[in-house]
C-alpha positions, -999 to +999 in steps of 0.1 A: +207-229+307+210-251+277+222-287+270+243-301+242+231-331+221+260-352+235+252-344+271+215-350+266+223-383+249+247-393+277+223-386+305+193-402+288+212-434+280+224-435+316+188-440+326+175-406+334+141-396+320+136-366+298+118-348+326+147-354+350+172-340+325+149-310+319+147-303+357+185-307+361+193-282+334+162-259+339+150-264+303+118-277+288+112-314+281+106-306+245+141-291+243+156-323+258+135-344+233+147-322+204+183-328+214+177-366+217+160-367+183+190-348+167+213-373+184+192-401+169+185-417+203+157-443+204+132-429+229+118-451+257+081-456+262+062-438+290+065-450+325+087-480+316+056-500+304+066-501+267+073-535+251+085-552+283+075-577+310+055-551+330+034-543+300+029-580+292+019-586+329-008-558+325-021-573+293-021-609+306-039-599+338-065-578+319-071-607+295-077-629+326-100-606+345-113-579+322-110-553+349-087-523+344-092-512+381-082-547+392-051-546+370-043-512+384-046-524+420-026-556+414+003-540+394+005-506+411+002-489+377-023-460+375-056-466+358-046-443+329-013-462+325-032-495+323-056-481+297-027-466+277-007-499+277-038-519+267-047-495+238-011-495+225-011-533+225-043-533+205-064-550+233-101-546+229-113-529+261-142-542+280-162-509+284-191-529+298-217-509+277-246-512+301-238-548+309-240-560+273-203-570+271-195-601+293-171-595+321-143-620+324-133-632+358-115-665+366-136-695+376-117-694+409-133-660+418-168-675+412-159-707+431-146-688+461-177-666+462-199-697+462-178-711+490-186-681+511-159-655+504-170-619+507-165-592+480-138-576+502-119-610+505-121-615+467-109-579+461-079-585+484-071-619+467-076-609+431-075-571+429-109-569+412-133-542+424-166-552+440-187-539+412-168-560+386-171-591+408-208-586+413-215-580+376-195-611+367-214-632+393-248-620+380-238-628+344-226-663+355-260-669+371-248-669+407-272-656+434-258-626+452-260-630+490-276-602+510-251-583+532-225-604+514-222-628+543-216-601+570-237-596+600-250-562+609-255-556+646-277-528+655-280-515+690-307-492+704-289-486+737-280-451+745-246-442+758-247-430+794-230-398+805-228-411+840-193-419+852 
């Protein structure tokens, strides 16, 4: 099955993706793309994260926290999408080269940890993974609590099979 330039253009401009059009007409994505290029259609970015508010939200949150995993958790974008958006925007990525690059987390994260919040609570509140929070706290000179404020209860009692 094939598709005309006009039909490909009509479907793409109506909001369908190239892969959706390809599946509908049982053709390859490259065929759809070729028809759109011939029709001089401006192609959209991948995943809807190209030059729009969602991409800007990813960039802003990354600049605030420095954690791609945190951005991924907070925005729902995949890690690879976050990385691609940041690279396209020219953002210098914090690859944490053995702890030599400082990790950026908001002062609120540090203050809440000092006030007794656990890593899990901070992860839920800010979407920053435990490792990133811990590294940032260490770099900020904050003492890390043992067991992170949780109590471990150990029992040596055996379960009885008596009913």
